[in-house]
N, C-alpha and C positions, 0 to 999 in steps of 0.2 A: 570563543570558547573551545572551537575544535580546529583552530588554525594550524595545528601542527600536522593535520592530515590533508593530503592533496585532494583538491576538488576542482572540478570543471563546472562553471556556472551553466546549467541548462534550464533552471526554473525561471530565470529572467527577472527576478524581484519578488516581493512578497505577493502570494495569492490573496483574493479578496476574503475579508472577514465581513459577512453580511448578517443583518438580522432577518428573522423569519416571522414577520408580523402576521401574516395571514394564516400560516399554519399554526402559529402560537395562539391566535385567537379561537381557532377550531379545537385544539388540544387543551385549551384552558391554562397555557403557560406563557406569560408575557416576555419571558427573557430567554428565547431560543435563538441561537446563532449558528451559523454554518461557515466552515473554513473550506474555500472552494479550490481544492487541489485538482479539480477537474478543469480548472481554467489556467492553463499553462500553454506557452507557444509551440511546445514540441509534440507534434502528432497526437493531438487530442489530450495530452497531459495525463495526469494520474500520479498516484503515490509512488510508483516505481522510479519516476524521474528524480526524486530526492535521493534514493539510493544510487541511481546511476551517476549522479554528480560525483559521489565518492568512489564508486567502482571504476568509473573511467578515469577519474583523477589518479587512482592507484595504477590502473593499466597503462596510462601514458608515462607515469613516473618510472614504471618498470621497462619502458621502451617497447611495449606491445604493439602489434600491428593489426591484430585481428581479435574479435570479441566472439566468444562461443557461448551460446545460451540454449537451454533446452526447456520445452514446455508443451502443453497441450494447444490445440489449435485456437482456443479462445484466450490464450495467455496474453495479458497486458505487458508482462515483463519481456516477452519475445518482441512484441510490437515495439515497445520503447527502447529496447536495446538496438533494434535495426535503425530506428530513428536517430538515436544518439550517435550511432556509428557513422551514419550519413552525415550528421551534423559536424562531427570532429574529424572526419576524414579516415576513419578506420574501416576495415572490412568487417563483415559480420557473417557468422555461420549459425544458422537457427536450426535446431534439431526438434521436429515436431512429432510428438507421439499422438496415437490415434489411428483412426481408419486412414489408411494410406491413399485411398481413393476419394476422400471427401474433398469437396470443392473448397477453395480459399475464399473465405468470406469474413466479414467483420475485421477483427484484429489481425487475422492471418493474411487477409488481402492488403491491409496497410503495410504489414511486414514486407511482403512481396514488392509493393510499390517503392519501398525505401531502399531496394537494391540488394537486400540480404541474399546470401545463398541459402537455399532451403533444402533440407533433407527430411525425408519422411521415414519414421522409424517403425510405423505399424503400431498395433495395440500393445505397447509395453507399459509396465507399471513405473510408478515413481522411482523405485530403486534401480531398475534396470535402465530407465532413461538417465539417471545420474551416472551410471557406470559408462554408458555409451558416450555421454558428454565428456567424461574424463579420457576415454579411449580417443575420441576426436582431437582433444587437446594434445595427447601424446603424439598422435600421427602428424599433426601440424608441426609441432616442434621438431620431430624427426625429419621433416621435409624442409626445415630451415626457416619456418615462420615463427613469430613471437606471440603465441596465443595467450589470451587472459579469459579465464572462465567466470562468467558472471553468476553471482549468487551468494558469495560469502556473507553470512548474516551479520557478523560484527561490523564489517566495513559498511554494509547496506544500512544498518541501523543508525549510523551516524547522521544520515539524511534526516531522520525524524527527531533526533536530538537537536539538530539545528532548527527544525521546523517548530519545536517547543519554544525556543528563544524568540523566533519570529512571531509566533502567536502571542506570546506573553507581551511582546512590544506593542503589537497591534491592540490588544485589550487595554493596556496601559494608556495608550494614546486616546482611547475612547472612554477612559474612566470606567472601563467595564470590569467588574469583579467576577471573573470566571471561577466556578467552583466545580463544574462537571464537564468532562470530556468524553464523548461517545465515539468508539471506533469499531471497525470490524475486527473480530477475533479470528485469526487464520494462522499463517506461518509464524507469526510473532515479530517479524522484522520491524514493521511500522510501529507496532504496539510497544514493543520493548524500547525502541528508539525514543518514542514520545515520552514514555515513563521515565526513562533514564535522564533525558533532557530537562524534564520537570524537576527531577531530584537534584540536578547539578544547580539549578536556580532556586531551589527551595520554594516551589510553587505549591499553592493550597488546592491542588486539583485531585479529584476523585475520578478514576477512569472506569468507564462502563464499557466492557468489551462484549459486543454482540457476536457470539460464535457463529460462523458460517461454515465451519469444517470439522472441528474436534469437540470432544466432550471436555468438561471443565478440568479434570485432572491432567489430561494430555496438554491442553492449552496452557494451563498453569506451569507444567513442567517445561514446555518450550520456552515460556517467558523467563522462568528462572535461570534457565541454561544461558540464554542470550544476555540477561542482565549481568550474571556472574562474569561472562566473557567481556562485557563492555567495561566493567571495572578494571579488569586486567589489561584490556586493549588500550585504554586511555590512561592508566596509571593513577586513577583516582581512588580515594579511600572508600571502600565498599559500605553501602547502606543495606543491612539484611531486611529492613522492614518495608521494602518498596512494594511488595506484593500485597501488603495491608491496605494500600491505596486502590486496589483493583477489585472490581466487581464483574464476575463472569456470568453472562446470561446465555444460556443454551436454549431458551424458549423459542427461538426463531429458526432453529436447525431444520425442522420439518423432515422431509424425506432425505436430507443429506446435502452435500456440497453441490452447488450449482442447480438444485431443483427448487423451482418457485413454490411458494406457499400462497395460500389465500391472503395472508397478512402482507406478504411482500408485494403481491400484485396490487393490493389495496394502497399500500404506501406509495408505490410508484405512480399510481393514479392520483392520489391526494397531492403528493409534492409537485407533480406536474401541473395539476389544475391550480393549485394555491401559490406556488413559488416558482413555476416555469423551470423546474429542475428535471433533468434526464437521469433516471436511475436504472442501472442494469441489475440482472437478477442473481448474479453469482455472489457478489459482496454486497453491493450498496443498498439494493432495496430491502433486503433483510436487516442491514444495520439501521436503516431508517424506520423500519417497522418496530425495531427494538427500542428506538428512541421514543416513539409514541406509546409503547407499552411501558417504559420506565416512568414516563411522565404520568400515564394513566393510574399507575399503581403507586405513585408518590415516591418511588425509589429516587427520583430527581425532584426535590421539593420545589414547589411553585414559586417560592421566593428566592431561589438560587439560580443564577445564570448558567446555562449549559451550552456547549459548542459541539456540534458533530462534524466529524471530517468526512468530506466527500472525496473518496479516493479514485474517482474517474471510472475508466473502463467503458466509456461511451460507445466505442465502435461495436462492442459485443451485443448491442441491441439489434444490429443487423445480421447476426449469425444465421438466422433462419430465413432471411429475405430471399 
């Protein structure tokens, strides 16, 4: 489906699709499933690996020799960029925003172990962080390097367009009639990619995005922009009705991005106890709390199968250790 775009295999095969019988029994829903994108061989895995397959594919096609990525210390994208660089023989420069004196723990510790060069930017905002990343790319190019800046949303979204096909094939092999897909709602790359991939395959999926970062209008705007870009990027005929398949739930935002809530803490406890799952608090636990809420309020009907995506982020549970 996406064979025209360069890709490097980092996922290593389909990630598991598993039933959640015990949580389902507690929640009163017999058809709850989980797509385990936390189960990948690359440095604890996670959703960013699928985007990196296409980002690094593009980087290698362009002859790049160093990856540049910017983020906060708990960034999964920074961790996995460093790991992917180590795996493919590229150099990596990681620009970390935040307290420059903060120790490297969790994700950032893994980044360091993978051999990336780390620069500390201090407490800069997202816009300034991006400017500094572009400046670093320009400086590297001027010094004779061939840098590639990680993060283009259209290239990255191809990873989850491909994942939609993978999930559809797994469900078909199990004679599973999936109807509902539950995802974290954040930057939009993962979400738009999965929605786009489902549209290409004409799958009957309703998407429930549990926002962990933005209010509904902002998240919808981000999705719309990426989806429109994907139609252009892939040369496909646009479908203007895709957002009709999306339900945005902001009920789990609580105090904002990265701030645990009573519901997310309870979800982390419940899914650990009943399904042996490890859920971090920035994206995953709120998404799983949202699943339980959607089931309890019958937004996901009891007679229709639902699948939640586990996006990984496991090392961040050790951030405060």
